[in-house]
C-alpha positions in Angstrom: -13.8 7.5 37.3 -15.0 10.2 34.8 -18.7 11.1 34.5 -18.9 9.3 31.2 -18.0 6.0 32.9 -14.9 5.7 30.7 -11.8 5.0 32.8 -8.4 5.6 31.4 -7.3 2.0 31.8 -9.0 -1.3 32.2 -6.7 -3.8 33.8 -7.6 -7.5 33.0 -6.6 -10.1 35.6 -7.1 -13.7 34.2 -7.4 -15.8 37.3 -7.2 -19.6 37.6 -6.2 -21.2 40.9 -3.8 -18.6 42.0 -4.8 -18.1 45.6 -1.1 -18.1 46.8 -0.2 -14.9 45.0 -3.5 -13.2 44.2 -3.6 -10.9 47.2 -0.2 -9.4 46.4 -1.3 -8.7 42.9 -4.7 -7.2 43.9 -3.1 -5.0 46.6 -0.7 -3.7 44.0 -3.5 -2.9 41.6 -5.7 -1.2 44.2 -2.8 1.0 45.3 -1.9 2.2 41.8 -1.0 5.9 41.6 -3.5 6.0 38.6 -6.8 5.9 40.4 -8.8 6.3 37.2 -8.9 2.6 36.3 -11.1 -0.4 36.4 -9.9 -3.8 37.5 -11.7 -6.7 35.7 -10.9 -10.0 37.3 -11.9 -12.9 35.1 -12.2 -16.1 37.2 -11.8 -19.0 34.9 -13.5 -21.7 36.9 -11.0 -21.7 39.8 -11.4 -24.6 42.2 -9.3 -23.0 45.0 -10.2 -19.9 47.1 -9.4 -17.4 44.3 -13.0 -16.4 43.7 -13.5 -15.7 47.4 -10.4 -13.6 47.6 -11.6 -11.6 44.6 -15.0 -11.0 46.2 -13.4 -9.7 49.3 -11.5 -7.1 47.3 -14.5 -6.2 45.3 -16.4 -5.4 48.5 -13.7 -2.9 49.5 -13.0 -1.3 46.1 -15.8 -0.4 43.7 -13.4 -0.3 40.7 -13.2 -4.1 40.8 -15.5 -6.1 38.5 -15.6 -9.9 38.7 -16.4 -12.0 35.7 -17.1 -15.6 37.0 -17.3 -18.1 34.2 -16.7 -21.9 33.6 -13.2 -22.8 32.7 -12.5 -22.0 29.0 -8.8 -21.1 29.0 -6.5 -18.1 29.2 -7.2 -16.7 25.7 -10.9 -16.9 26.1 -10.7 -15.1 29.5 -8.7 -12.2 28.1 -10.9 -11.9 25.0 -14.0 -11.7 27.3 -12.2 -9.0 29.3 -11.4 -6.9 26.2 -15.0 -7.1 25.1 -16.4 -6.0 28.5 -13.7 -3.3 29.3 -14.7 0.3 29.3 -11.3 1.8 29.4 -9.5 3.7 26.7 -6.5 1.5 27.2 -6.2 -2.2 28.1 -3.6 -3.5 30.5 -3.0 -7.1 31.6 -1.9 -8.2 35.0 -1.0 -11.8 35.7 -2.3 -12.8 39.2 1.1 -14.3 40.2 2.9 -11.1 39.2 2.5 -7.6 40.5 2.9 -4.1 39.1 5.0 -1.3 40.6 2.7 1.5 42.0 3.4 3.8 39.1 3.1 1.3 36.2 -0.3 2.3 34.8 0.2 6.0 35.5 3.5 6.1 33.6 2.2 4.0 30.7 -1.1 5.8 30.3 0.5 9.3 30.5 2.8 8.4 27.7 0.1 6.8 25.6 -2.2 9.8 25.9 0.5 12.4 25.4 1.8 10.8 22.2 -1.5 9.2 20.9 0.0 5.7 21.0 -1.5 2.4 20.0 1.0 0.5 22.2 3.2 1.6 25.1 5.6 -0.9 26.8 8.2 -1.0 29.6 10.9 -3.3 30.9 10.4 -5.5 33.9 12.0 -7.3 36.9 12.4 -11.0 37.1 11.2 -11.7 40.6 12.6 -14.6 42.7 11.7 -15.4 46.3 14.9 -13.8 47.6 15.9 -11.3 45.0 15.1 -9.5 41.7 17.0 -8.8 38.5 16.2 -6.3 35.9 15.3 -7.7 32.4 16.2 -5.1 29.8 13.8 -6.7 27.3 13.6 -3.6 25.1 17.3 -2.8 25.1 18.6 -1.8 21.7 15.3 -0.1 20.7 14.4 3.6 21.0 13.2 4.7 24.4 11.0 7.7 25.0 10.1 8.6 21.4 7.3 7.5 19.1 8.2 5.0 16.4 6.5 2.7 13.9 7.5 -1.0 14.5 7.8 -1.4 10.7 10.8 0.9 10.9 12.3 -1.3 13.7 11.1 -4.8 12.7 13.6 -6.6 15.0 11.3 -5.4 17.9 9.3 -8.6 17.3 12.2 -10.6 18.7 11.7 -9.2 22.2 10.0 -11.3 24.9 6.2 -11.1 24.4 5.7 -9.8 28.0 2.0 -8.8 27.4 1.8 -7.7 31.0 4.3 -4.8 30.6 2.1 -2.9 28.1 -1.0 -0.8 27.4 -3.0 -1.3 24.3 -5.5 1.2 22.9 -8.8 -0.7 23.1 -10.4 0.9 20.0 -7.3 0.0 18.0 -7.4 -3.6 19.1 -11.0 -3.9 18.0 -10.5 -2.1 14.7 -7.5 -4.3 13.8 -9.1 -7.5 15.1 -6.3 -8.3 17.5 -7.5 -11.1 19.8 -6.1 -14.0 21.7 -6.4 -17.5 20.3 -8.9 -19.4 22.4 -7.0 -22.7 22.7 -7.5 -24.7 25.9 -5.4 -23.9 29.0 -2.7 -21.3 28.9 -0.3 -22.3 26.1 1.6 -19.5 24.3 -1.4 -17.4 23.5 0.7 -14.3 24.2 2.9 -15.1 21.2 0.4 -14.5 18.5 -1.3 -11.6 20.3 2.0 -9.6 20.7 3.1 -10.4 17.1 -0.2 -9.1 15.8 0.1 -6.0 17.9 3.6 -5.2 16.6 2.6 -5.8 13.0 -0.5 -3.5 13.2 0.7 -0.7 15.5 1.8 2.6 13.9 2.6 4.6 17.0 4.5 2.9 19.8 6.6 4.2 22.7 9.0 2.3 25.0 9.8 3.2 28.6 13.2 2.2 29.9 12.3 1.8 33.5 11.2 -1.7 34.7 7.7 -1.4 36.2 6.4 -4.9 36.5 7.6 -7.7 38.8 7.4 -11.0 36.9 7.5 -14.0 39.2 10.0 -16.7 38.1 8.7 -20.1 39.3 11.9 -22.1 39.0 11.7 -22.5 35.2 14.4 -25.2 35.1 12.2 -27.6 37.1 9.5 -28.1 34.4 9.3 -31.7 33.1 9.3 -32.5 29.4 5.9 -33.1 27.9 4.3 -34.9 25.0 1.3 -32.6 25.2 0.7 -29.5 22.9 3.8 -30.2 20.8 2.6 -28.0 17.9 0.7 -25.2 19.8 3.5 -22.7 19.3 3.5 -23.5 15.6 -0.2 -22.8 15.4 0.2 -19.5 17.2 2.9 -18.3 14.8 0.9 -19.5 11.8 -1.9 -17.3 12.9 0.5 -14.4 13.3 1.8 -14.9 9.8 -1.7 -15.0 8.4 -2.5 -11.8 10.2 0.6 -10.1 8.7 -0.5 -11.0 5.2 -3.3 -8.5 5.7 -0.7 -5.7 5.5 1.1 -6.2 2.1 3.1 -3.0 2.5 4.4 -4.1 5.9 4.8 -7.8 5.1 8.2 -7.7 3.5 9.6 -5.6 6.3 8.6 -7.9 9.1 8.6 -11.4 7.5 12.4 -12.0 7.6 12.5 -11.1 11.3 9.4 -13.3 11.8 11.2 -16.4 10.6 14.3 -15.6 12.6 12.2 -15.2 15.7 10.3 -18.3 14.9 13.6 -20.3 14.8 14.3 -19.1 18.4 10.8 -20.0 19.6 11.0 -23.4 18.0 14.3 -24.1 19.7 12.7 -23.2 23.1 9.7 -25.5 22.3 12.2 -28.3 21.4 13.6 -28.2 24.9 10.2 -28.4 26.6 8.8 -31.4 24.7 9.7 -35.0 25.2 12.5 -36.4 23.0 10.0 -38.9 21.6 8.3 -35.9 19.8 11.5 -34.3 18.5 11.6 -35.9 15.0 7.9 -35.2 14.5 8.2 -31.6 15.6 11.3 -31.0 13.5 9.5 -32.4 10.4 7.1 -29.4 10.7 10.0 -27.0 11.3 11.8 -28.5 8.2 8.7 -28.0 6.1 8.1 -24.5 7.2 11.6 -23.3 6.7 11.9 -25.0 3.4 8.8 -23.2 2.2 10.1 -19.9 3.5 13.3 -20.4 1.5 11.3 -21.3 -1.6 9.3 -18.1 -1.2 12.4 -15.9 -0.7 11.3 -14.9 2.8 14.5 -15.9 4.7 17.3 -13.3 5.2 20.3 -15.3 6.4 22.2 -12.1 7.0 20.1 -11.3 10.1 20.6 -14.8 11.6 23.2 -15.2 14.3 26.0 -17.7 13.3 24.9 -20.5 15.6 21.3 -20.4 14.5 22.4 -20.3 10.9 24.6 -23.4 11.4 21.7 -25.2 13.1 19.3 -24.4 10.4 21.7 -25.6 7.7 22.2 -28.8 9.7 18.5 -29.4 9.8 18.2 -28.9 6.1 21.2 -31.1 5.3 20.4 -34.0 7.7 16.6 -33.9 7.7 14.3 -34.0 10.7 15.2 -37.6 11.8 19.0 -37.1 11.6 18.8 -33.8 13.3 16.7 -35.1 16.2 19.0 -38.1 16.6 22.0 -35.8 17.0 20.2 -33.5 19.4 18.5 -35.6 22.1 17.8 -32.7 24.5 18.3 -29.3 22.8 20.1 -27.6 19.9 
C-alpha cells in the first residue's frame, strides 16, 4: 500500500451467513494480481461461522479490515463500507462469488489510464459442474471511453454491481448510495441506475472476470413479502435522474422500458394473490408516464408492447386474471 495509506482499490465484502463459500471468495481476493488493495469485510450480524472465518484471514493478511456490526441489511453494510474505504476506487465482491485473479488489476488499470468514473466487465455464470459466459455488455462499446447518456440503452444490462469499479470521490460527490432497506432486496437496482445516470466517463471490458454463483434460481418459492420493493428502488432512481435535466430526456424512455422488464421479473417471484395489487401500481405508473410523454413505444420489443397494451386495455384485475403465473 502506498505511503499515503491510499490503496488503489477498496473491495467491499458484505457478509451474512455465507460460511459455505466465504473461504473461496477470500482466497481469490487475497491472491489478486493487484496487491495494492484493501479488503473491507462487513459482517452483518452473521450467526454462523462467517466472522471466525474472516478473523482467520485477517490474521494472515494485513490488507483485510473487518467491520462487525449488528444486522442492518445489505444496503446499510455497503454504505458503511463506502464511508470507511480509503481506496481511490470501490469494488464489491459478494461472498458466494469469486473474482478471477486479474479482475481488480484489469479494471483499475483501465480506470486510471482513462480517468473513468466507472469501469465494468462481463462475467461467468458459475454452476457446481460448469460455467457459462454471460455477455452482459454485448452491443455496447468495448475498450473505449463513452458517456452513458450517448448510449442510454446501457441501463438495460444486468446490474451486476460486482463486475465494476466505481471512483469513490465521484460516488460521494454525486450522492450515489444504496437504499438501506431491510435484508438484501434489489438494492443493486437503484445503485447501478444512479451510477449510469451520473457517470460521464465509462469503459467496458469484454473479458469475463467474475464468477457469479447460480444457486438454482428456478427453485425459489413465490412470496407475498416485499411485493413493491423493486418499485421503490426504481422510484428512487427516477427521482435521482430528475437532478440532471439535460440527461433526463435521454435516459427516461429507456428507464421505462427497463422498468417493464424488471416488473415482469417481479411478477414471477411474487405469489399470485398479490398480482392484481402489484399490477395496479404498474398500471398507474405507466399511465402517468404516457401522460407525461415519457414512453417511447418504438424502443419496446413487440411482445412487451403487446403486454403493455393488454394491461392498459384490460386493467390490473383482468390482466392478472389472464396471467396467473407470468406474462
